[in-house]
VEXPA-128646 format. One record per atom (N, C-alpha, C, O): x, y, z; chain; residue in three letters. Coordinates in nm, 4 decimals. Each point is the difference from the previous one (the first is absolute). Layout:
N
+----------+----------+----------+--------+---------+
:       c1 :       c2 :       c3 : cadena : residuo :
+----------+----------+----------+--------+---------+
:        X :        Y :        Z :      A :     Ala :
...
+----------+----------+----------+--------+---------+
END
This chain:
81
+----------+----------+----------+--------+---------+
:       c1 :       c2 :       c3 : cadena : residuo :
+----------+----------+----------+--------+---------+
:   0.2612 :   2.0073 :   0.2183 :      A :     Met :
:   0.0410 :  -0.1155 :  -0.1639 :      A :     Met :
:  -0.0838 :  -0.0906 :   0.0654 :      A :     Met :
:  -0.0191 :   0.0255 :   0.1189 :      A :     Met :
:  -0.0443 :  -0.1394 :  -0.1715 :      A :     Ala :
:  -0.0728 :  -0.0675 :  -0.0027 :      A :     Ala :
:   0.0640 :  -0.1266 :   0.0853 :      A :     Ala :
:   0.1199 :  -0.0189 :  -0.0207 :      A :     Ala :
:  -0.2007 :  -0.0908 :   0.1362 :      A :     Asn :
:   0.0560 :  -0.0246 :   0.0522 :      A :     Asn :
:   0.0404 :  -0.1413 :  -0.1317 :      A :     Asn :
:  -0.0597 :  -0.0113 :  -0.1071 :      A :     Asn :
:   0.1650 :  -0.0737 :   0.1522 :      A :     Gln :
:   0.0652 :  -0.0646 :  -0.1341 :      A :     Gln :
:  -0.0310 :  -0.1523 :   0.0929 :      A :     Gln :
:  -0.0278 :   0.0263 :   0.1170 :      A :     Gln :
:   0.0280 :  -0.1687 :  -0.1470 :      A :     Pro :
:   0.0015 :  -0.1189 :   0.0157 :      A :     Pro :
:   0.1410 :  -0.0102 :   0.0091 :      A :     Pro :
:   0.0772 :   0.0446 :  -0.0849 :      A :     Pro :
:  -0.0281 :  -0.1327 :   0.2390 :      A :     Ile :
:   0.1343 :  -0.0305 :   0.0285 :      A :     Ile :
:   0.0530 :  -0.1102 :  -0.1085 :      A :     Ile :
:   0.1184 :   0.0058 :  -0.0333 :      A :     Ile :
:  -0.1808 :  -0.0795 :  -0.0077 :      A :     Asp :
:   0.0513 :  -0.1195 :  -0.0757 :      A :     Asp :
:  -0.0966 :   0.0065 :  -0.1372 :      A :     Asp :
:  -0.0845 :   0.0887 :  -0.0124 :      A :     Asp :
:   0.1030 :  -0.1775 :  -0.0749 :      A :     Thr :
:  -0.0781 :  -0.0043 :  -0.1004 :      A :     Thr :
:   0.0428 :  -0.1255 :  -0.0780 :      A :     Thr :
:   0.1178 :  -0.0095 :  -0.0345 :      A :     Thr :
:  -0.2176 :  -0.1000 :   0.0007 :      A :     Leu :
:   0.0111 :  -0.0950 :  -0.0759 :      A :     Leu :
:  -0.0849 :  -0.0209 :  -0.0972 :      A :     Leu :
:  -0.1225 :   0.0109 :   0.0067 :      A :     Leu :
:   0.2148 :  -0.0544 :  -0.1382 :      A :     Arg :
:  -0.0845 :  -0.0365 :  -0.1043 :      A :     Arg :
:  -0.0015 :  -0.1313 :  -0.0498 :      A :     Arg :
:   0.0943 :  -0.0792 :  -0.0031 :      A :     Arg :
:  -0.2333 :   0.0599 :  -0.0434 :      A :     Asp :
:   0.0060 :  -0.1285 :  -0.1145 :      A :     Asp :
:  -0.0552 :   0.0230 :  -0.1503 :      A :     Asp :
:  -0.1127 :  -0.0433 :  -0.0240 :      A :     Asp :
:   0.1871 :   0.1110 :  -0.0825 :      A :     Gly :
:  -0.0653 :   0.0743 :  -0.0901 :      A :     Gly :
:  -0.0588 :   0.0950 :   0.0059 :      A :     Gly :
:   0.0607 :   0.1042 :   0.0249 :      A :     Gly :
:  -0.2217 :  -0.1028 :  -0.0484 :      A :     Ser :
:  -0.0721 :   0.1295 :   0.0417 :      A :     Ser :
:  -0.0322 :  -0.0068 :   0.0871 :      A :     Ser :
:  -0.1035 :   0.0607 :   0.0274 :      A :     Ser :
:   0.1667 :  -0.1343 :   0.0679 :      A :     Ile :
:  -0.0993 :  -0.0091 :   0.1368 :      A :     Ile :
:   0.1406 :   0.0737 :   0.1230 :      A :     Ile :
:   0.1229 :  -0.0008 :  -0.0068 :      A :     Ile :
:  -0.1880 :   0.0378 :   0.0745 :      A :     Arg :
:   0.0613 :   0.0945 :   0.1245 :      A :     Arg :
:  -0.0766 :  -0.0372 :   0.1417 :      A :     Arg :
:  -0.1190 :   0.0090 :   0.0300 :      A :     Arg :
:   0.2316 :  -0.0534 :   0.0440 :      A :     Ala :
:  -0.0168 :   0.0370 :   0.1357 :      A :     Ala :
:   0.0914 :   0.0719 :   0.0925 :      A :     Ala :
:   0.1161 :  -0.0374 :   0.0170 :      A :     Ala :
:  -0.1689 :   0.1426 :   0.0443 :      A :     Ala :
:   0.0564 :   0.1077 :   0.0298 :      A :     Ala :
:  -0.0004 :   0.0022 :   0.1617 :      A :     Ala :
:  -0.1123 :   0.0224 :   0.0451 :      A :     Ala :
:   0.2134 :  -0.0408 :   0.0520 :      A :     Ile :
:  -0.0890 :   0.0320 :   0.1021 :      A :     Ile :
:   0.0856 :   0.0511 :   0.0743 :      A :     Ile :
:   0.1221 :  -0.0108 :  -0.0108 :      A :     Ile :
:  -0.2132 :   0.0990 :   0.1309 :      A :     Trp :
:  -0.0119 :   0.1254 :   0.0434 :      A :     Trp :
:   0.0259 :  -0.0302 :   0.1341 :      A :     Trp :
:  -0.0338 :  -0.1009 :   0.0619 :      A :     Trp :
:   0.1010 :   0.2045 :  -0.0203 :      A :     Lys :
:   0.0451 :   0.0102 :   0.1819 :      A :     Lys :
:  -0.0582 :   0.1572 :   0.0108 :      A :     Lys :
:   0.0156 :   0.1119 :  -0.0490 :      A :     Lys :
:  -0.1196 :  -0.2094 :   0.1819 :      A :     Asn :
:  -0.0461 :   0.0706 :   0.0233 :      A :     Asn :
:  -0.0362 :   0.0460 :   0.1798 :      A :     Asn :
:   0.0352 :  -0.0988 :   0.0643 :      A :     Asn :
:  -0.0789 :   0.1857 :   0.0145 :      A :     Glu :
:   0.0561 :   0.0522 :   0.1780 :      A :     Glu :
:  -0.1836 :  -0.0026 :   0.0006 :      A :     Glu :
:  -0.0831 :   0.0548 :  -0.0724 :      A :     Glu :
:   0.0756 :  -0.1188 :   0.1555 :      A :     Gly :
:  -0.0720 :  -0.0407 :   0.0933 :      A :     Gly :
:  -0.0110 :  -0.0001 :   0.2065 :      A :     Gly :
:   0.0886 :   0.0335 :   0.0786 :      A :     Gly :
:  -0.2137 :  -0.0783 :  -0.0511 :      A :     Glu :
:   0.0135 :   0.0600 :   0.1443 :      A :     Glu :
:   0.0898 :  -0.1113 :   0.0459 :      A :     Glu :
:   0.0837 :   0.0368 :   0.0824 :      A :     Glu :
:  -0.0808 :  -0.1491 :  -0.1115 :      A :     Lys :
:   0.1460 :  -0.0546 :   0.0319 :      A :     Lys :
:   0.0901 :  -0.0482 :  -0.0455 :      A :     Lys :
:   0.0449 :  -0.1137 :   0.0145 :      A :     Lys :
:   0.0065 :   0.2404 :  -0.1044 :      A :     Gly :
:   0.1005 :  -0.0039 :  -0.0417 :      A :     Gly :
:   0.0403 :  -0.0221 :  -0.1698 :      A :     Gly :
:  -0.0841 :   0.0487 :  -0.0755 :      A :     Gly :
:   0.1491 :  -0.0857 :   0.0386 :      A :     Pro :
:  -0.0107 :  -0.0046 :  -0.1144 :      A :     Pro :
:  -0.0635 :  -0.1233 :  -0.0933 :      A :     Pro :
:  -0.0006 :  -0.0993 :   0.0727 :      A :     Pro :
:  -0.0456 :   0.0700 :  -0.1855 :      A :     Phe :
:  -0.0683 :  -0.1098 :  -0.0629 :      A :     Phe :
:   0.0151 :  -0.0328 :  -0.1927 :      A :     Phe :
:   0.0202 :   0.0922 :  -0.0789 :      A :     Phe :
:  -0.0304 :  -0.1920 :   0.0495 :      A :     Phe :
:   0.0113 :   0.0323 :  -0.1470 :      A :     Phe :
:  -0.1262 :  -0.0557 :  -0.0931 :      A :     Phe :
:  -0.0830 :  -0.0884 :   0.0211 :      A :     Phe :
:   0.1020 :   0.1681 :  -0.1202 :      A :     Ser :
:  -0.1585 :  -0.0317 :  -0.0638 :      A :     Ser :
:   0.0489 :  -0.0384 :  -0.1993 :      A :     Ser :
:   0.0446 :   0.0613 :  -0.0970 :      A :     Ser :
:  -0.0726 :  -0.1442 :   0.1187 :      A :     Val :
:  -0.0324 :  -0.0231 :  -0.2135 :      A :     Val :
:  -0.0639 :   0.0167 :  -0.0950 :      A :     Val :
:  -0.0608 :  -0.0996 :  -0.0392 :      A :     Val :
:   0.0469 :   0.2082 :  -0.0278 :      A :     Thr :
:  -0.0923 :   0.0181 :  -0.1258 :      A :     Thr :
:   0.0073 :  -0.0946 :  -0.0853 :      A :     Thr :
:   0.1156 :  -0.0332 :  -0.0260 :      A :     Thr :
:  -0.1938 :  -0.0208 :  -0.0254 :      A :     Leu :
:   0.0290 :  -0.0922 :  -0.1254 :      A :     Leu :
:  -0.0702 :   0.0698 :  -0.1699 :      A :     Leu :
:  -0.1154 :   0.0135 :  -0.0409 :      A :     Leu :
:   0.2235 :   0.0110 :  -0.0077 :      A :     Thr :
:  -0.1288 :   0.0536 :  -0.1670 :      A :     Thr :
:   0.1139 :  -0.0906 :  -0.0737 :      A :     Thr :
:   0.0965 :  -0.0747 :   0.0162 :      A :     Thr :
:  -0.2078 :   0.1579 :  -0.1370 :      A :     Arg :
:   0.0493 :  -0.0831 :  -0.1783 :      A :     Arg :
:  -0.0308 :   0.1090 :  -0.0615 :      A :     Arg :
:  -0.1196 :   0.0270 :  -0.0110 :      A :     Arg :
:   0.2127 :   0.0560 :  -0.0404 :      A :     Thr :
:   0.0814 :   0.1100 :  -0.1440 :      A :     Thr :
:  -0.0109 :  -0.0633 :  -0.1405 :      A :     Thr :
:   0.0506 :  -0.0904 :  -0.0665 :      A :     Thr :
:  -0.1648 :   0.2084 :   0.0559 :      A :     Phe :
:  -0.0885 :  -0.0339 :  -0.1634 :      A :     Phe :
:   0.0206 :   0.1111 :  -0.0595 :      A :     Phe :
:   0.0345 :   0.0959 :   0.0690 :      A :     Phe :
:  -0.0556 :  -0.0757 :  -0.2574 :      A :     Gln :
:   0.0551 :   0.1154 :  -0.0287 :      A :     Gln :
:  -0.1829 :   0.0296 :  -0.0418 :      A :     Gln :
:  -0.0521 :  -0.0834 :  -0.0740 :      A :     Gln :
:  -0.0139 :   0.1738 :   0.1129 :      A :     Asp :
:  -0.1331 :   0.0667 :  -0.0868 :      A :     Asp :
:  -0.0113 :  -0.0344 :  -0.1142 :      A :     Asp :
:   0.0930 :  -0.0619 :  -0.0517 :      A :     Asp :
:  -0.2308 :   0.0969 :  -0.0351 :      A :     Glu :
:   0.0265 :   0.0313 :  -0.1362 :      A :     Glu :
:   0.0974 :   0.1247 :  -0.0660 :      A :     Glu :
:   0.0627 :   0.0020 :  -0.1060 :      A :     Glu :
:  -0.0767 :   0.1003 :   0.2131 :      A :     Ala :
:   0.1258 :   0.1170 :  -0.0417 :      A :     Ala :
:   0.0971 :   0.0026 :   0.0014 :      A :     Ala :
:   0.0839 :   0.0810 :  -0.0396 :      A :     Ala :
:  -0.0803 :  -0.1935 :   0.0981 :      A :     Gly :
:   0.1516 :  -0.0460 :   0.0224 :      A :     Gly :
:   0.0922 :   0.0221 :   0.1405 :      A :     Gly :
:   0.1186 :  -0.0184 :   0.0276 :      A :     Gly :
:  -0.2033 :   0.0538 :   0.0251 :      A :     Asn :
:   0.0702 :   0.0629 :   0.1634 :      A :     Asn :
:  -0.0295 :  -0.1385 :   0.0669 :      A :     Asn :
:  -0.1014 :  -0.0690 :  -0.0097 :      A :     Asn :
:   0.2426 :   0.0412 :   0.0962 :      A :     Tyr :
:  -0.0733 :  -0.0929 :   0.1430 :      A :     Tyr :
:  -0.0398 :   0.0885 :   0.0969 :      A :     Tyr :
:   0.0139 :   0.1183 :   0.0311 :      A :     Tyr :
:  -0.0820 :  -0.2430 :   0.0144 :      A :     Gln :
:  -0.1072 :  -0.0099 :   0.1174 :      A :     Gln :
:   0.0226 :  -0.1431 :   0.0371 :      A :     Gln :
:   0.0229 :  -0.0877 :  -0.0833 :      A :     Gln :
:  -0.0340 :   0.0595 :   0.2719 :      A :     Asp :
:  -0.0154 :  -0.0201 :   0.1078 :      A :     Asp :
:  -0.1260 :  -0.0993 :  -0.0186 :      A :     Asp :
:  -0.0928 :   0.0658 :  -0.0471 :      A :     Asp :
:   0.0548 :  -0.2065 :   0.0680 :      A :     Ser :
:  -0.0760 :  -0.0138 :   0.0601 :      A :     Ser :
:  -0.0276 :  -0.1274 :   0.0579 :      A :     Ser :
:   0.0582 :  -0.0955 :  -0.0513 :      A :     Ser :
:  -0.1505 :   0.0695 :   0.1670 :      A :     Thr :
:   0.0437 :  -0.1051 :   0.1217 :      A :     Thr :
:  -0.0500 :  -0.0689 :  -0.0635 :      A :     Thr :
:   0.0190 :  -0.0677 :   0.1010 :      A :     Thr :
:  -0.1018 :  -0.0331 :  -0.2169 :      A :     Ser :
:  -0.0877 :  -0.0671 :  -0.0377 :      A :     Ser :
:   0.1174 :  -0.0706 :  -0.1108 :      A :     Ser :
:   0.0681 :   0.0542 :  -0.0871 :      A :     Ser :
:  -0.0775 :  -0.2090 :   0.1345 :      A :     Phe :
:   0.0795 :  -0.1230 :  -0.0512 :      A :     Phe :
:  -0.0833 :  -0.0569 :  -0.1298 :      A :     Phe :
:  -0.1005 :   0.0649 :  -0.0290 :      A :     Phe :
:   0.1189 :  -0.1329 :  -0.0192 :      A :     Ser :
:  -0.0417 :  -0.0745 :  -0.1680 :      A :     Ser :
:   0.0079 :  -0.1692 :   0.1262 :      A :     Ser :
:   0.0723 :  -0.0120 :   0.0990 :      A :     Ser :
:  -0.1557 :  -0.0731 :  -0.1450 :      A :     Gly :
:   0.0389 :  -0.1527 :   0.0601 :      A :     Gly :
:   0.1376 :  -0.0630 :  -0.0442 :      A :     Gly :
:   0.0500 :  -0.1021 :   0.0473 :      A :     Gly :
:   0.0033 :   0.1839 :  -0.1494 :      A :     Thr :
:   0.1665 :  -0.0537 :  -0.0521 :      A :     Thr :
:   0.0784 :   0.0745 :   0.0829 :      A :     Thr :
:   0.1201 :  -0.0116 :  -0.0240 :      A :     Thr :
:  -0.1493 :   0.0853 :   0.1148 :      A :     Gln :
:   0.1078 :   0.1122 :   0.0367 :      A :     Gln :
:  -0.0047 :  -0.0282 :   0.1698 :      A :     Gln :
:   0.0844 :   0.0326 :   0.0835 :      A :     Gln :
:  -0.2222 :  -0.1098 :  -0.0626 :      A :     Leu :
:   0.0503 :  -0.0128 :   0.1169 :      A :     Leu :
:   0.0851 :  -0.1194 :   0.1062 :      A :     Leu :
:   0.0038 :  -0.0031 :   0.1230 :      A :     Leu :
:   0.0562 :  -0.0841 :  -0.2186 :      A :     Leu :
:   0.1298 :  -0.0627 :   0.0432 :      A :     Leu :
:   0.0865 :   0.0625 :   0.0629 :      A :     Leu :
:   0.0414 :  -0.0188 :   0.1144 :      A :     Leu :
:   0.0002 :   0.1308 :  -0.2259 :      A :     Arg :
:   0.0742 :   0.0633 :   0.0069 :      A :     Arg :
:  -0.0067 :   0.0939 :   0.1451 :      A :     Arg :
:   0.0839 :  -0.0044 :   0.0899 :      A :     Arg :
:  -0.1905 :   0.0786 :  -0.0927 :      A :     Val :
:  -0.0063 :   0.0710 :   0.0683 :      A :     Val :
:   0.0128 :  -0.0798 :   0.1464 :      A :     Val :
:   0.0841 :   0.0467 :   0.0768 :      A :     Val :
:  -0.1495 :  -0.1464 :  -0.0378 :      A :     Ser :
:   0.0445 :  -0.0923 :   0.0712 :      A :     Ser :
:   0.1672 :   0.0113 :   0.0354 :      A :     Ser :
:   0.0633 :   0.0825 :   0.0660 :      A :     Ser :
:  -0.0335 :  -0.1711 :  -0.1207 :      A :     Arg :
:   0.1493 :   0.0039 :   0.0545 :      A :     Arg :
:   0.0962 :   0.1364 :  -0.0136 :      A :     Arg :
:   0.1134 :   0.0134 :   0.0459 :      A :     Arg :
:  -0.1764 :   0.0649 :  -0.1076 :      A :     Leu :
:   0.0475 :   0.1952 :   0.0574 :      A :     Leu :
:  -0.0366 :  -0.0034 :   0.1497 :      A :     Leu :
:   0.0823 :   0.0247 :   0.0882 :      A :     Leu :
:  -0.1926 :  -0.0524 :  -0.0686 :      A :     Ala :
:  -0.0396 :   0.0237 :   0.1301 :      A :     Ala :
:   0.0359 :  -0.0815 :   0.1254 :      A :     Ala :
:  -0.0117 :   0.0239 :   0.1201 :      A :     Ala :
:   0.0614 :  -0.1325 :  -0.1925 :      A :     Gly :
:   0.1261 :  -0.1205 :   0.1169 :      A :     Gly :
:   0.1215 :   0.0298 :  -0.0014 :      A :     Gly :
:   0.0716 :  -0.0799 :   0.0603 :      A :     Gly :
:   0.0026 :   0.2079 :  -0.1300 :      A :     Arg :
:   0.1019 :   0.0404 :  -0.0634 :      A :     Arg :
:  -0.0033 :   0.1495 :   0.0996 :      A :     Arg :
:   0.0979 :   0.0103 :   0.0739 :      A :     Arg :
:  -0.1703 :   0.0704 :  -0.0685 :      A :     Ala :
:  -0.0275 :   0.1071 :   0.1057 :      A :     Ala :
:  -0.0200 :  -0.0184 :   0.0881 :      A :     Ala :
:   0.0481 :   0.0830 :   0.0772 :      A :     Ala :
:  -0.1217 :  -0.1863 :  -0.0167 :      A :     Tyr :
:  -0.0012 :  -0.0778 :   0.1145 :      A :     Tyr :
:   0.1250 :  -0.0026 :   0.0803 :      A :     Tyr :
:   0.0324 :   0.0779 :   0.0897 :      A :     Tyr :
:   0.0339 :  -0.1824 :  -0.1375 :      A :     Asp :
:   0.1523 :  -0.0073 :   0.0291 :      A :     Asp :
:   0.0950 :   0.0908 :   0.0209 :      A :     Asp :
:   0.0973 :  -0.0138 :   0.0742 :      A :     Asp :
:  -0.1385 :   0.1539 :  -0.1721 :      A :     Arg :
:   0.1133 :   0.1013 :  -0.0020 :      A :     Arg :
:  -0.0365 :   0.0699 :   0.1173 :      A :     Arg :
:   0.0949 :   0.0413 :   0.0666 :      A :     Arg :
:  -0.2469 :  -0.0098 :  -0.0106 :      A :     Val :
:  -0.0608 :   0.0427 :   0.1076 :      A :     Val :
:   0.0750 :  -0.0730 :   0.1323 :      A :     Val :
:   0.0432 :   0.0728 :   0.0893 :      A :     Val :
:  -0.0317 :  -0.1945 :  -0.0813 :      A :     Gly :
:   0.0835 :  -0.0595 :   0.0672 :      A :     Gly :
:   0.1239 :   0.0799 :   0.0910 :      A :     Gly :
:   0.0348 :   0.0243 :   0.1156 :      A :     Gly :
:   0.0040 :  -0.0028 :  -0.2620 :      A :     Glu :
:   0.1168 :   0.0628 :   0.0534 :      A :     Glu :
:   0.0573 :   0.0853 :  -0.0008 :      A :     Glu :
:   0.1200 :   0.0162 :   0.0222 :      A :     Glu :
:  -0.2514 :   0.0985 :  -0.0660 :      A :     Leu :
:   0.0485 :   0.0778 :   0.0626 :      A :     Leu :
:  -0.0378 :   0.0529 :   0.1270 :      A :     Leu :
:   0.0622 :   0.0932 :   0.0509 :      A :     Leu :
:  -0.1692 :  -0.1520 :   0.0077 :      A :     Val :
:  -0.0569 :  -0.0141 :   0.1463 :      A :     Val :
:   0.1063 :  -0.0619 :   0.0515 :      A :     Val :
:   0.0220 :   0.0413 :   0.1139 :      A :     Val :
:   0.0907 :  -0.1634 :  -0.1672 :      A :     Ala :
:   0.1197 :  -0.0441 :   0.0991 :      A :     Ala :
:   0.0827 :   0.1001 :   0.0110 :      A :     Ala :
:   0.0592 :   0.0159 :   0.1067 :      A :     Ala :
:  -0.0390 :   0.0699 :  -0.2129 :      A :     Ala :
:   0.0774 :   0.1183 :   0.0081 :      A :     Ala :
:  -0.0009 :   0.0946 :   0.0587 :      A :     Ala :
:   0.1050 :   0.0405 :   0.0499 :      A :     Ala :
:  -0.2421 :   0.0392 :  -0.0324 :      A :     Met :
:  -0.0062 :   0.0510 :   0.1055 :      A :     Met :
:   0.0101 :   0.0043 :   0.1235 :      A :     Met :
:   0.0348 :   0.0864 :   0.0804 :      A :     Met :
:  -0.0815 :  -0.2273 :  -0.0716 :      A :     Arg :
:   0.0330 :  -0.0516 :   0.1818 :      A :     Arg :
:   0.1130 :  -0.0451 :  -0.0059 :      A :     Arg :
:  -0.0024 :  -0.0661 :   0.1038 :      A :     Arg :
:   0.1310 :   0.0452 :  -0.1577 :      A :     Glu :
:   0.1255 :   0.0569 :   0.0566 :      A :     Glu :
:   0.0982 :   0.1207 :  -0.0465 :      A :     Glu :
:   0.1223 :   0.0124 :  -0.0077 :      A :     Glu :
:  -0.2958 :   0.1165 :  -0.0348 :      A :     Glu :
:   0.1103 :   0.0963 :   0.0438 :      A :     Glu :
:  -0.0267 :   0.0926 :   0.1121 :      A :     Glu :
:  -0.1124 :   0.0246 :   0.0440 :      A :     Glu :
:   0.2733 :   0.0469 :   0.0183 :      A :     Pro :
:   0.0207 :   0.0185 :   0.0706 :      A :     Pro :
:  -0.1340 :   0.1369 :   0.0823 :      A :     Pro :
:  -0.0225 :   0.0811 :  -0.0898 :      A :     Pro :
:  -0.0364 :  -0.0529 :   0.1831 :      A :     Arg :
:  -0.1269 :   0.0527 :   0.0643 :      A :     Arg :
:   0.1105 :   0.1198 :   0.0124 :      A :     Arg :
:  -0.0301 :   0.1064 :   0.0541 :      A :     Arg :
+----------+----------+----------+--------+---------+
END
């Protein structure tokens, strides 16, 4: 099974996927920002480019993702080892 994000935040067609990764110093989180659209054939595709009118929404979604990663880090620190 493919690796899945541990959380996904959305604002319309824009998505912030939060990933948990393992590194030499332990787990860490990363975020990918994508925009979903339908191509001419009607198939759904993802893009990492955004129009100027979408940038404020991307910025706000990135802020929400930042807050969510902070929550995940805090919860991870509270877990027994």
